C-alpha positions in Angstrom: 164.2 258.6 259.8 164.4 260.0 256.2 163.2 258.4 253.1 162.1 259.2 249.5 158.3 259.0 249.0 155.4 260.8 247.5 153.5 261.1 250.8 153.9 260.6 254.5 151.7 257.5 254.3 154.1 255.6 252.1 157.2 254.6 254.0 160.0 252.9 252.0 159.8 249.1 252.5 163.5 248.5 251.7 165.8 249.2 254.7 168.4 250.5 252.3 166.1 253.3 251.3 165.8 254.6 254.9 168.3 257.0 256.5 168.2 257.2 260.3 168.8 260.6 261.9 171.0 259.8 264.8 169.9 261.7 267.9 173.6 262.4 268.8 174.1 264.1 265.4 171.0 266.3 265.9 172.1 267.1 269.4 175.6 268.0 268.2 174.2 270.3 265.5 171.8 271.9 267.9 174.4 272.6 270.5 177.2 273.7 268.2 175.8 275.2 265.1 172.3 276.4 266.0 173.5 279.1 268.4 175.5 280.8 265.7 173.1 280.6 262.7 169.5 279.8 261.9 170.4 278.9 258.3 170.0 275.2 259.0 166.8 275.2 261.1 165.1 273.0 258.5 167.3 270.1 259.5 168.5 270.9 263.0 165.1 271.8 264.5 163.1 268.8 263.2 160.7 267.5 265.8 162.0 263.9 266.6 158.4 262.8 267.3 156.7 264.5 264.3 156.5 263.7 260.6 157.4 266.1 257.8 157.0 266.1 254.1 159.6 268.4 252.5 158.5 270.4 249.6 160.6 270.5 246.4 162.0 273.8 247.5 162.9 272.4 250.9 164.6 269.4 249.4 166.9 271.8 247.4 167.4 273.7 250.6 168.4 270.5 252.4 171.0 269.9 249.8 172.5 273.3 250.5 172.4 272.7 254.2 174.2 269.4 253.9 176.9 271.1 251.7 177.3 273.9 254.3 177.6 271.6 257.2 180.0 269.3 255.4 182.2 272.3 254.6 182.0 273.6 258.2 182.6 270.4 260.1 183.8 267.6 257.8 186.4 269.0 255.4 189.8 268.5 257.1 192.2 271.4 257.4 195.2 269.1 257.3 196.6 268.4 253.8 197.7 264.9 254.6 194.1 264.0 255.5 192.7 265.6 252.4 195.1 263.4 250.4 193.4 260.4 251.7 190.0 261.6 250.3 190.9 260.1 246.9 190.9 256.6 248.5 187.4 257.1 249.8 185.6 258.7 246.9 182.4 256.8 247.5 182.6 257.0 251.3 184.3 260.3 252.1 183.4 260.1 255.8 186.0 257.3 256.1 188.8 259.9 256.3 187.5 260.6 259.9 188.2 257.2 261.3 190.0 258.7 264.3 187.0 260.9 265.2 183.9 258.7 265.3 181.6 261.7 266.0 182.7 263.6 262.9 182.7 260.4 260.9 179.1 259.7 261.8 178.1 263.4 261.1 179.8 263.4 257.7 178.2 260.0 256.8 174.7 261.2 257.7 175.1 264.5 255.8 176.6 262.9 252.7 173.8 260.2 252.6 171.1 262.8 253.2 172.5 265.0 250.4 172.6 261.9 248.0 169.0 261.1 249.0 167.8 264.6 248.3 169.6 264.6 244.9 168.0 261.3 244.0 164.6 262.7 245.1 165.1 265.7 242.7 166.1 263.4 239.9 163.1 261.1 240.5 160.7 264.0 240.9 159.7 262.7 244.3 159.9 264.2 247.8 161.8 263.5 250.9 159.9 262.6 254.1 161.0 262.6 257.7 159.2 260.2 260.1 159.7 260.8 263.8 159.7 258.2 266.5 
């Protein structure tokens, strides 16, 4: 799970401040994206049982990784689907309701990106706590 903190010892107490990293999302990214590029290793190759405190540079890198993966997997090619995006400005992943896997991927990437941006704005760090 991801969260904003100043150290690995301080986990967020509020459930709303925690972002779970679904194993099926990580598995999908490992199987599909990792064999073509190592640009996203920081996210894709996280040890699901280990803990990681991302440095400020790595938090900025995570923002870029989320943007890259959203562009690659989540931006629809069909114009009629893109037209629906205006209806879901706060929850852009909802345009993928017919494809639950892509919807879950888009939701995770968007929320992680928002968490990283909030971390930068608050001058804190992003942590990952494994199982």
